[in-house]
Structures are given as C-alpha cells and as structure tokens.
C-alpha positions in Angstrom: 49.9 11.3 4.8 52.8 10.9 2.2 54.3 13.1 -0.5 55.4 11.6 -3.6 57.8 13.0 -5.9 58.9 11.7 -9.5 62.2 11.9 -10.6 62.4 10.7 -14.3 65.8 8.7 -15.4 66.5 8.8 -18.9 68.7 6.0 -20.2 71.3 6.6 -23.2 68.9 5.1 -25.6 66.2 7.4 -24.6 64.3 4.9 -22.6 62.8 6.2 -19.4 62.0 4.6 -16.1 60.2 6.4 -13.1 62.3 6.5 -9.7 60.0 8.0 -6.8 61.0 9.9 -3.7 58.4 9.2 -1.1 58.3 11.1 2.4 56.3 10.7 5.7 54.8 14.2 6.2 54.8 14.0 10.0 58.2 12.6 10.6 60.4 13.7 7.2 61.4 9.8 6.8 61.8 9.3 3.2 62.2 6.2 0.9 63.4 6.0 -2.5 61.5 3.8 -4.9 63.6 2.1 -7.7 66.6 4.5 -8.0 67.3 3.6 -11.8 70.6 5.6 -12.5 73.6 6.7 -10.2 72.7 10.4 -11.0 73.8 13.2 -9.0 70.8 15.2 -10.0 68.9 12.4 -7.7 71.5 12.8 -4.8 70.8 16.5 -4.9 67.3 15.9 -4.7 67.8 13.5 -1.3 70.1 16.2 0.2 68.7 17.0 3.6 66.4 14.2 3.7 66.3 11.3 6.2 66.3 8.7 3.7 65.7 5.5 5.5 64.9 2.6 2.8 65.4 2.1 -0.8 62.4 0.2 -2.0 62.9 -2.2 -5.1 59.9 -3.5 -7.0 62.0 -5.9 -8.8 65.7 -6.4 -9.7 66.1 -5.5 -13.3 68.9 -3.1 -14.0 67.0 -0.3 -15.1 65.5 -0.1 -11.8 68.6 -0.6 -9.7 71.7 0.8 -11.2 71.4 3.9 -8.8 70.9 1.7 -5.7 74.5 1.8 -4.7 75.0 5.3 -5.0 72.0 6.2 -3.0 73.0 3.6 -0.3 76.5 5.4 -0.1 75.2 8.8 0.2 72.3 8.2 2.5 73.0 5.0 4.6 69.4 4.0 3.3 68.6 0.1 3.7 68.1 -1.9 0.6 64.8 -3.7 0.4 63.9 -6.4 -1.9 61.8 -9.5 -2.0 63.9 -12.7 -1.2 63.4 -14.2 -4.6 64.7 -11.3 -6.5 67.8 -10.8 -4.2 70.1 -12.7 -6.9 69.2 -9.8 -9.4 71.5 -7.3 -7.2 74.3 -9.2 -8.2 73.7 -11.5 -11.5 74.2 -9.1 -14.6 72.9 -11.8 -16.9 69.5 -12.3 -15.1 69.0 -8.6 -14.3 69.7 -7.6 -18.1 72.6 -5.5 -17.3 75.3 -7.6 -19.4 73.2 -7.3 -22.9 72.3 -3.7 -22.3 74.9 -2.2 -20.7 77.8 -4.7 -21.1 80.4 -2.0 -21.6 80.1 -0.5 -18.2 80.6 -2.1 -14.8 77.7 -3.1 -13.0 77.3 -1.3 -9.4 76.6 -4.4 -7.2 75.1 -4.0 -3.8 73.9 -6.1 -1.0 70.3 -6.4 0.2 69.7 -5.3 3.9 66.0 -6.3 4.2 64.7 -9.5 2.5 60.8 -9.3 1.9 57.9 -11.6 1.5 54.3 -11.4 0.7 52.6 -9.3 3.5 55.5 -7.8 5.1 55.1 -4.6 6.6 57.8 -1.7 6.8 57.4 1.7 8.8 58.3 4.7 7.2 58.0 7.2 10.1 54.5 7.1 11.0 53.5 5.4 7.6 53.0 1.6 7.3 53.9 0.1 4.0 52.9 -3.4 2.8 54.7 -5.6 0.5 52.3 -7.3 -2.2 54.2 -10.2 -3.9 53.1 -9.6 -7.5 55.4 -12.2 -9.5 55.1 -12.4 -13.3 57.3 -9.8 -14.8 59.9 -11.2 -12.6 59.8 -14.1 -9.7 60.3 -11.6 -6.9 58.3 -8.6 -8.1 56.3 -6.6 -5.7 54.0 -3.6 -5.5 54.5 -1.3 -2.4 50.9 -0.6 -0.9 50.4 2.7 1.4 47.4 1.8 2.4 46.1 4.9 4.6 46.9 7.0 1.6 45.7 4.6 -1.1 49.0 4.9 -2.9 50.6 2.2 -4.7 53.9 1.4 -6.5 53.5 -0.9 -8.9 56.8 -1.4 -10.5 56.8 -3.3 -13.9 53.4 -5.4 -12.9 51.0 -2.7 -13.7 50.9 0.1 -16.2 48.3 2.5 -17.4 46.4 0.5 -19.9 49.1 -2.2 -20.0 51.1 -4.8 -17.6 54.7 -5.7 -17.7 56.1 -7.9 -20.2 57.0 -11.9 -19.1 59.7 -12.8 -21.7 62.7 -12.0 -19.4 64.4 -14.3 -16.7 61.7 -15.4 -14.0 59.0 -14.1 -16.4 55.7 -16.0 -16.3 52.4 -15.0 -18.0 50.1 -16.8 -16.0 51.6 -15.6 -12.8 51.4 -12.0 -14.3 47.7 -12.5 -14.7 47.1 -13.9 -11.4 49.2 -10.9 -9.9 46.8 -8.5 -11.8 43.9 -10.2 -10.4 45.2 -9.9 -7.0 45.7 -6.2 -7.5 42.3 -5.7 -8.7 40.8 -7.4 -5.9 42.2 -4.5 -3.4 39.6 -2.5 -1.9 39.6 1.3 -2.9 40.7 3.4 -5.5 44.5 3.4 -5.4 46.6 6.1 -7.0 49.3 3.7 -8.9 52.7 5.0 -9.4 54.2 2.6 -12.4 57.8 1.9 -13.1 57.5 3.5 -16.6 55.2 6.0 -18.3 52.6 8.0 -16.6 50.5 7.3 -13.3 47.0 6.0 -13.2 44.4 4.8 -10.6 43.3 1.6 -10.0 39.5 2.1 -10.9 40.5 3.3 -14.3 42.6 0.3 -14.6 39.9 -2.1 -13.6 37.5 -0.7 -15.8 40.1 -0.2 -19.1 43.0 -2.5 -18.9 42.5 -5.4 -20.8 45.1 -7.5 -18.8 43.1 -7.0 -15.5 40.1 -8.2 -17.3 41.2 -11.4 -19.2 39.2 -14.6 -18.5 42.6 -16.3 -17.9 43.9 -14.3 -14.9 42.3 -16.9 -12.3 44.1 -19.7 -13.9 
C-alpha cells in the first residue's frame, strides 16, 4: 500500500502544478513525482523521509524546476523517459526560456532512463512506466497497479487532456495514448499534473478526448 501527499506549487503568475510525495507504507521508501519548483517548503516535507526516486512524467519546465534541489537534499535518483532526457538541459525545448528567461535554469542529469514497460521498485511497491507520448515525446504515466493509482502528468486531466502544440507534441499520438490508458483494467485513481484528481472510470465515461473516434488512428 502507498500513501500520496499532494504539494501544490504556485508559479509567479498564479499558474499551479501538482507535485506528489508517494510513500510505500511498509518500508517507508518515498518518491517525489514532478517537483515543480525549488521550494524550501517541499524540502521540509521531505525531511526525515527515505526519498529514493524523483519520478518525472515529462520534461516541461513547470514539472522539473525543483528536481535539482530535491536531488541535492535527498540523493534521490532522477527518473525520466529516454526520449525526454534532453528536456533536462534544453531551455528552449522545455519552455523555460520563454516563460522564465530572466532566471537561470537548474540543470540536472538523469540517473535512470526508462521506456514503455520499465518496472521500478519503491520499497515493496512495483511501479510500471507507461509511455504516453502526445503532450511531449517522452511523456509517461506511472502505474501503481496493486494500488490502482496512476500519475498521469499532462497526458490526462479531469475532463481534459494535455495540449499538443509544444515541442514534441503530436495530437494523434495523444489520442492513441489516451486510448491506451482507457484500456487499462480497473478503476485507477488518477493524479494529474494540474488541477484536481479524478478516476479512470469517470474519464472513460465523461472525457470527450478518451471517447473520440480518431483515437485509434
């Protein structure tokens, strides 16, 4: 079993991103999903925890600017899909330059490069990486299948889906990824990169992007 704590990161313009702290209850092993900002408040929440991984759903600036600080304070390994590694260094592709060009980007190296189906053990909890390109080339969802929990990044939102007009975005890939998610067995609790959480059954029934007739093309 896992516990999930949501940490809301608020950008200077009021835009918000969800960071999650996930802990394997039996062992205390912890992962941070998408540390958005280099915030002392997040580091304080992680104090005393056995933080083993930083799990990145994708590499846009609003999901990775806190990675370096978390890694420096915890020694956690940075996990990202192999097609997304460049985003940890390229301020043009990760949108940092256009949004935060007056600041210095906190570059950091990846420790673990994943692909579709990669499995990671967080204590006694298995995490499966599902490659879901569309919002970006190397976007992923992290599946905690025993707990029926999914961290969907910017692929799937409540009643919506991620934009596809940024570097590496592709509308048809996005729809195929949403179909792939919809075909999972069970009603997952879905924790997205922005806004409120949802469930997979709710999205199957109500999210127009998961129901579109073009998603299998």
